[in-house]
GUMARNU-451940 format. One record per residue: z, x, y of N, C-alpha, C, O in turn; residue number from 1. Coordinates in steps of 0.001 Angstrom, whole numbers, padded with zeros to 6 digits. Example, Ala and Ser with C-alpha at 12.3 -4.5 7.8 and 13.67 -1.06 7.14 Angstrom:
{{007800,013190,-005690},{007800,012300,-004500},{007800,013200,-003300},{008465,014236,-003319},1},
{{007080,012850,-002250},{007140,013670,-001060},{007870,012900,000030},{008039,013409,001138},2},
END
This chain:
{{117242,113098,106610},{115891,113218,106136},{115244,114429,106794},{115463,114704,107974},1},
{{114470,115124,106034},{113802,116316,106524},{112293,116157,106359},{111814,115712,105316},2},
{{111564,116523,107390},{110104,116427,107349},{109538,117815,107622},{109877,118453,108619},3},
{{108678,118267,106728},{108025,119555,106926},{107082,119469,108132},{106430,118442,108325},4},
{{106999,120511,108931},{106104,120495,110094},{104659,120151,109727},{103951,119509,110504},5},
{{104229,120580,108545},{102870,120295,108080},{102612,118793,107975},{101487,118344,108196},6},
{{103649,118005,107635},{103505,116570,107425},{104030,115739,108586},{103983,114510,108526},7},
{{104520,116362,109622},{105159,115636,110712},{104246,114598,111343},{104686,113477,111601},8},
{{102989,114938,111599},{102096,113977,112252},{101877,112747,111385},{101690,111650,111912},9},
{{101896,112909,110055},{101736,111755,109169},{102951,110844,109243},{102824,109620,109279},10},
{{104124,111450,109265},{105359,110676,109374},{105387,109911,110697},{105734,108731,110720},11},
{{105031,110563,111782},{105027,109918,113090},{104002,108784,113116},{104288,107709,113644},12},
{{102821,109008,112558},{101806,107954,112494},{102318,106732,111738},{102067,105596,112141},13},
{{103033,106967,110647},{103579,105850,109874},{104586,105058,110699},{104560,103827,110698},14},
{{105461,105749,111393},{106466,105068,112199},{105840,104306,113354},{106304,103218,113693},15},
{{104803,104849,113961},{104086,104161,115042},{103449,102885,114497},{103530,101831,115128},16},
{{102817,102979,113334},{102198,101805,112716},{103237,100728,112458},{103009,099559,112768},17},
{{104367,101106,111897},{105427,100131,111616},{105933,099471,112894},{106152,098260,112934},18},
{{106115,100277,113937},{106596,099736,115203},{105576,098770,115795},{105946,097697,116274},19},
{{104308,099135,115768},{103273,098289,116347},{103067,096995,115567},{102551,096021,116114},20},
{{103462,096974,114308},{103311,095780,113474},{104665,095167,113119},{104779,094491,112096},21},
{{105658,095381,113915},{107009,094909,113616},{107136,093393,113670},{108058,092838,113072},22},
{{106234,092707,114372},{106324,091261,114507},{105519,090517,113452},{105472,089286,113464},23},
{{104886,091247,112543},{104177,090581,111445},{105178,089743,110663},{106349,090102,110539},24},
{{104705,088640,110148},{105588,087712,109448},{106260,088341,108222},{107433,088083,107953},25},
{{105530,089146,107501},{106106,089755,106307},{105403,091073,105994},{104463,091472,106683},26},
{{105869,091728,104960},{105287,093006,104565},{103841,092852,104094},{103063,093802,104178},27},
{{103479,091687,103609},{102123,091455,103136},{101095,091603,104246},{100028,092182,104040},28},
{{101417,091082,105417},{100499,091204,106547},{100356,092659,106979},{099262,093108,107319},29},
{{101463,093390,106964},{101424,094806,107338},{100607,095592,106319},{099860,096500,106683},30},
{{100750,095242,105040},{099990,095906,103990},{098488,095670,104164},{097694,096601,104037},31},
{{098103,094439,104453},{096694,094114,104654},{096143,094886,105847},{095032,095412,105783},32},
{{096901,094959,106924},{096463,095704,108109},{096265,097182,107773},{095305,097802,108231},33},
{{097167,097742,106980},{097052,099153,106585},{095825,099370,105703},{095115,100363,105865},34},
{{095571,098457,104778},{094429,098602,103872},{093107,098532,104631},{092148,099205,104256},35},
{{093042,097732,105684},{091821,097635,106482},{091506,098952,107174},{090345,099239,107464},36},
{{092537,099761,107442},{092337,101012,108160},{091974,102181,107255},{091555,103226,107753},37},
{{092122,102037,105940},{091872,103181,105057},{090532,103128,104334},{090200,104047,103585},38},
{{089770,102082,104543},{088480,101955,103873},{087592,103137,104255},{087402,103428,105436},39},
{{087053,103811,103246},{086141,104924,103476},{086834,106253,103728},{086161,107245,104011},40},
{{088143,106303,103636},{088866,107562,103837},{089336,108090,102493},{089522,107330,101543},41},
{{089522,109388,102425},{089961,109998,101180},{091001,111063,101501},{090775,111924,102351},42},
{{092118,111002,100832},{093163,111998,100965},{093343,112656,099607},{093743,112000,098645},43},
{{093052,113942,099523},{093155,114645,098254},{094576,115166,098046},{095364,115254,098987},44},
{{094881,115505,096813},{096178,116067,096476},{096427,117347,097266},{097531,117573,097762},45},
{{095404,118178,097381},{095546,119437,098120},{095888,119181,099578},{096753,119853,100140},46},
{{095217,118214,100197},{095500,117892,101594},{096902,117316,101757},{097604,117642,102714},47},
{{097305,116467,100830},{098602,115816,100908},{099749,116802,100754},{100747,116717,101470},48},
{{099610,117731,099826},{100708,118646,099525},{100577,120001,100197},{101558,120736,100309},49},
{{099375,120338,100646},{099160,121645,101248},{099147,122760,100220},{099309,123932,100560},50},
{{098953,122391,098959},{098964,123360,097859},{097537,123696,097464},{096956,123045,096595},51},
{{096990,124683,098085},{095629,125118,097776},{095611,125894,096467},{096481,126732,096228},52},
{{094639,125624,095631},{094442,126405,094418},{095329,126035,093243},{095214,126641,092177},53},
{{096217,125051,093408},{097063,124656,092295},{096461,123450,091600},{095817,122615,092236},54},
{{096669,123360,090302},{096174,122240,089520},{097321,121256,089286},{098489,121644,089250},55},
{{096978,120005,089130},{097968,118978,088824},{098529,119221,087424},{097813,119689,086539},56},
{{099791,118907,087228},{100424,119101,085932},{099893,118076,084941},{099655,116922,085297},57},
{{099709,118501,083702},{099293,117592,082644},{100510,116837,082142},{101603,117394,082039},58},
{{100310,115576,081834},{101432,114757,081356},{101533,114773,079878},{102421,114136,079312},59},
END
């Protein structure tokens, strides 16, 4: 697996979250915990991909 340096901190954050919640009974509990942490946050396509000035492809 290869991780771009631009996204490395996101990958590490995900792995830390999984490790810290490894004793949850099931994936549902981990999902609920993750959803509680994202309320009020917004991640745009540009921020996620690092592609400034590009438009999303039409389907």
